[in-house]
C-alpha positions in Angstrom: -0.2 -0.4 0.2 3.1 2.3 -0.2 2.2 3.5 -3.9 -1.8 4.3 -5.2 -3.6 2.4 -7.6 -6.7 3.5 -8.7 -9.3 1.8 -10.5 -11.9 3.1 -13.5 -14.3 2.3 -15.7 -15.5 3.5 -19.0 -18.6 2.8 -21.2 -17.3 2.3 -25.2 -19.9 2.6 -27.7 -20.5 -1.0 -27.8 -22.3 -1.0 -24.5 -19.4 -2.9 -23.3 -17.4 -1.8 -20.2 -13.6 -1.1 -20.7 -11.7 -1.3 -17.4 -8.2 0.3 -16.4 -5.6 1.4 -13.8 -3.5 4.8 -13.6 -1.7 6.3 -10.3 -3.8 9.5 -10.4 -7.3 9.7 -10.5 -7.0 12.6 -13.1 -6.3 10.1 -16.6 -9.6 9.2 -16.1 -10.9 12.7 -16.6 -8.9 13.0 -19.8 -10.7 10.3 -21.3 -13.9 10.5 -20.0 -13.7 7.8 -17.6 -14.9 6.9 -14.1 -13.4 5.9 -11.3 -15.3 3.5 -9.2 -11.8 2.7 -6.7 -8.6 2.0 -5.4 -7.7 -1.2 -5.5 -6.0 -2.1 -1.8 -3.4 -3.3 -0.4 -3.8 -7.0 -0.2 -6.1 -7.2 -3.2 -6.0 -8.8 -6.7 -9.0 -7.7 -8.8 -9.6 -10.1 -11.4 -11.7 -8.3 -14.8 -12.1 -11.2 -17.8 -15.0 -11.6 -20.3 -17.4 -11.8 -17.8 -16.7 -8.7 -16.1 -16.8 -6.6 -20.0 -20.3 -7.8 -20.4 -21.7 -7.6 -16.5 -19.6 -5.0 -14.8 -19.0 -7.6 -11.9 -15.2 -8.1 -10.8 -14.1 -10.1 -8.4 -11.7 -9.3 -5.5 -9.2 -11.9 -4.3 -6.9 -11.5 -1.2 -2.8 -12.5 -1.5 -3.2 -13.1 2.3 -5.6 -13.1 5.3 -3.8 -11.1 7.9 -2.0 -8.3 6.0 -0.1 -5.5 7.6 -1.1 -1.8 8.0 -0.7 -0.2 4.9 1.7 2.2 4.8 0.8 5.3 2.1 3.7 7.2 0.3 2.9 11.0 1.8 4.6 12.5 -0.1 2.0 11.7 -3.1 -0.3 14.4 -0.8 2.9 16.5 -0.8 4.6 16.7 -4.2 4.0 13.9 -6.3 0.1 13.8 -7.0 -2.0 16.5 -9.3 -4.0 18.2 -7.5 -6.9 17.5 -8.9 -6.2 14.1 -8.6 -7.7 11.5 -5.5 -5.0 10.2 -4.3 -5.5 6.9 -1.6 -9.1 8.2 -2.6 -8.6 11.4 -0.8 -8.9 15.2 -2.5 -5.2 16.3 -2.8 -6.2 19.5 -3.5 -7.7 19.5 0.3 -5.0 17.5 1.8 -2.8 19.8 0.2 -4.6 23.5 1.7 -4.1 21.4 4.7 -0.8 21.3 4.6 -0.6 25.2 3.6 -2.7 26.3 7.1 -0.9 23.8 9.4 2.2 25.6 8.4 1.1 29.1 8.9 -0.2 27.9 12.4 3.6 26.1 13.3 5.2 29.3 11.2 3.6 32.7 11.0 5.1 35.6 9.3 4.2 38.8 10.8 3.3 42.2 9.3 4.9 45.3 9.4 3.9 48.5 10.4 2.9 50.1 6.7 3.5 46.6 5.2 1.6 43.5 3.9 2.7 40.2 4.0 3.1 38.7 0.3 2.7 35.1 -0.2 3.9 33.6 -3.3 4.1 29.7 -4.2 6.8 28.4 -6.3 4.7 27.3 -8.9 3.0 24.3 -9.6 2.5 21.9 -6.8 2.4 24.2 -4.3 0.0 26.2 -5.5 -3.0 25.5 -3.2 -0.7 24.9 -0.3 0.0 28.5 -0.2 -3.4 29.3 0.0 -3.7 28.1 3.0 -0.8 29.4 4.3 -2.3 32.7 3.0 -5.3 32.0 4.5 -4.3 31.0 8.1 -2.1 33.5 7.8 -4.0 36.8 7.5 -6.3 34.7 10.0 -3.5 34.6 12.6 -3.8 38.3 12.5 -1.1 38.9 10.4 -2.6 41.3 6.9 -1.8 39.1 4.1 -1.7 39.1 0.7 -1.5 35.8 -1.9 0.3 36.9 -5.3 1.5 35.6 -8.0 5.2 36.3 -8.0 6.9 33.2 -9.7 5.6 33.1 -13.7 6.6 29.0 -15.1 7.2 28.0 -17.9 5.6 24.5 -18.6 8.1 23.5 -21.4 10.8 22.1 -18.9 9.8 19.1 -16.7 10.9 18.6 -13.1 14.0 19.7 -11.7 14.8 16.9 -8.5 15.3 14.4 -10.9 17.6 15.7 -13.7 21.4 13.7 -13.6 23.7 16.9 -13.6 24.0 19.6 -11.3 25.0 22.4 -14.0 21.6 20.8 -15.7 19.3 21.4 -13.2 20.5 24.8 -12.2 20.3 26.0 -16.0 16.6 24.3 -15.7 15.8 26.5 -12.9 16.5 29.5 -15.0 14.5 28.6 -17.4 11.9 27.6 -16.1 11.0 31.3 -14.4 10.7 34.1 -13.9 9.6 36.6 -11.5 6.7 39.5 -11.4 9.1 41.7 -10.6 6.7 44.7 -9.5 4.5 42.3 -7.5 8.1 41.8 -5.3 9.6 45.1 -5.3 10.5 46.2 -1.7 7.3 43.3 -0.3 8.1 41.1 2.8 8.0 38.2 1.0 6.7 34.6 1.8 8.0 32.0 -0.6 5.7 28.4 0.1 7.3 25.6 -1.7 6.1 21.6 -1.0 9.5 21.0 -0.1 13.5 20.9 -0.8 15.9 17.5 -2.1 19.2 19.1 -3.3 18.4 22.9 -2.6 19.7 23.9 -6.0 16.6 24.6 -6.9 15.6 26.4 -3.9 19.4 28.6 -4.0 18.4 29.6 -7.2 14.8 30.6 -7.4 15.7 32.7 -4.1 18.5 34.3 -6.1 16.3 35.6 -8.7 13.7 35.8 -6.3 16.7 39.1 -4.6 17.0 40.1 -7.7 13.4 41.9 -7.8 14.7 43.9 -5.0 12.0 42.3 -1.8 12.8 43.9 1.4 12.6 40.4 3.1 12.6 36.8 2.4 11.1 33.6 3.9 11.0 30.3 2.8 8.0 28.3 4.2 8.1 24.1 3.3 5.0 22.4 3.3 7.4 19.2 4.4 9.5 18.0 7.2 13.0 18.3 6.1 13.9 15.0 3.4 17.1 13.3 5.2 16.8 9.3 3.6 16.6 8.9 0.1 13.4 6.4 -1.2 13.6 3.0 -1.7 10.3 2.5 -3.2 10.9 3.4 -7.0 11.0 7.3 -6.4 14.7 8.3 -7.5 15.5 10.0 -5.0 19.4 11.9 -4.5 21.4 9.9 -2.3 21.9 11.0 2.0 24.9 13.0 0.7 23.4 15.0 -1.7 20.5 15.9 0.6 20.8 19.6 1.8 19.2 18.6 5.2 21.8 16.3 5.7 24.5 19.0 5.0 23.7 21.6 8.0 22.9 21.2 11.3 19.7 23.1 11.6 17.0 25.1 9.6 19.1 28.6 10.5 22.3 27.0 8.7 20.5 26.1 5.9 19.0 29.5 5.8 21.7 30.9 5.1 22.9 28.8 3.0 20.0 28.9 0.3 20.0 32.9 1.4 16.5 33.8 2.4 15.8 35.5 6.1 14.0 32.6 7.4 13.2 29.1 7.4 11.4 26.5 8.6 9.9 23.7 8.0 6.5 21.5 8.4 7.0 19.2 12.1 6.3 15.9 11.2 3.2 15.8 13.5 1.7 18.7 12.1 2.1 16.4 8.3 0.4 13.7 10.4 -2.4 15.8 11.0 -2.8 17.4 8.2 -3.9 13.9 6.4 -6.8 10.8 7.2 -5.4 8.6 10.0 -8.6 6.2 9.1 -10.8 5.1 6.3 -13.9 5.0 5.7 -14.4 2.3 7.1 -12.7 2.9 10.4 -9.6 1.6 9.5 -6.0 2.9 10.5 -3.9 3.8 8.1 -0.9 4.0 8.5 1.7 6.3 6.3 5.7 5.6 5.3 7.5 9.1 6.4 11.1 7.1 5.7 12.4 10.1 3.8 12.0 12.3 6.4 12.5 9.8 9.3 14.8 7.4 8.6 12.0 4.8 9.4 11.1 2.1 6.2 8.3 0.1 6.5 9.1 -2.5 3.9 12.9 -4.5 4.5 14.9 -4.0 1.3 18.2 -5.5 0.0 21.2 -5.0 1.2 22.3 -4.4 -2.4 20.2 -1.9 -3.0 20.9 -0.2 0.7 24.4 0.0 -0.7 23.9 1.4 -4.0 22.5 3.9 -2.5 24.6 4.9 0.3 
């Protein structure tokens, strides 16, 4: 149950049903398919000729007493699109809660005659930023959400690029600032996570060029300290910025911000569902933050990654 798998169907012109699975429900939306439910951990779905005619899908357990699922919590933070459901929950709803909890833990106060300008790093932090801005305002801090960074959609994600120089070049091509929004403002930049720190450092450099009075960085995840062993192309521990510095203050200096705050593990877990619709406990994999891997992996994998 680490990775999500959604199950859907589409009525064909001949009247039969076509069935499909996808990691996110937004894939069904594109072709007009109906989301039915998630494929459960410890479940095999059998789709055969009878299914196509009658709509009956058989479900089989793999073992009787399966362990508690450990959903990848990073799906909610970064991987999934906000218009998707993963693990039967709306990603947009979870991300807004991440932003609200981050503001509750780490608000930014306005100055006497100057509102706090909150901007997102497009696109994965968009809805979390809305949550942060609204909660920061509720806490009594005059806050305005603004679009201060523009992203080119012709460039892919940066943390999986193989070479450091290539990543830095992609950041320069990928983002540009709206200078009139940022100049002389007290700016809070909300981002979903920091992996190597290359993207964040380059982004803060771009934002500084627009001459804000202050730049504060708020991250809707805890510090990433361990690589993923379950299919995601994360860097080794040596490449992760959180392992190079003793605390948030040192990371903030390295990135060039006036302050940086990460969401705590406790508030992260407070932001996600803890029970399913049947009332059963939901577990999460937080190994990239805690180093506690729920499923064993072989020693060769460990040696190669470390």
